[in-house]
N, C-alpha and C positions, 0 to 999 in steps of 0.2 A: 504494500499500499503505499502511494508517495506522501511524502509529507506536504502540508498543507499549509501555505504560506499564511500570515496573520496579516489583517487590514491594518493592523497598528504597529508603528514605528517602535523599535526597544525605548527610544529618547520618550515616548508617550508612556510606555509602560513603566519606565523608573518613575517619570512624574505622577502617573498615578499610584504607586505604591507609596511614594513619599506624601502625596495628600491623605492618602489612607493612613498611614502614620502619622501623621499631624492631628488628625481627627481623633484618634484612639489615644495619644496622649492627651489630647482636650477634655476627651470623654472621662478618661482616668483621674485627672486631676478633680475634674469636679464631682467624681463619684467619691473620690477621697476627701472633699473638703466637706460633702454631703454626709459621709459616715462618721467625720470627727466633730461635725455640727450634732448631731443624732446621741453621739455618744456623750457627749457634754451637757445635754438636755437634762440627764437625771441627776447630775452632780456638779451642784454650784459651789464652786470652790476654787482657791488661787491654786492654778496649775505650775508647776515646775518647769525648769528649763528644758527639758529634754521634750516635753510636750511641746513649749514654744518653738522650738524648733525642727520638729518633724512634722506637726497636723497641718495648719493652715498655711505657713509658708510653702513647704513641699508642694502642698497642692497646687498654689499660685505657679511656683516654677514649672510645674508641670503643665499648666496651662498655657504659660507663657510662652514655654518650648514649642507647645502644639501649636499655637497660633504662628509662630515664628516658622514653624516647619510649612503650614500650611501656603504661607504669604509667600515664602521665598519664589521667586520665577528663576525659570531653568537658564542656564548661559549657552547660547547658543554658540 
């Protein structure tokens, strides 16, 4: 059986994979922030340094990195 050639170029497939990765990072960061918020609804107390460094800032970094990846344009 002969190999069928794709109508999409290799550059387009790379671009599509990169955009999917970006949106996955955005979704992961949003989910992390939501889970962190829900986990804090039950216990209202002062949080430690580890919690401040891991929770919301890490979610923000993931969302920001995802938007940067999605927004990058391919260099021709």
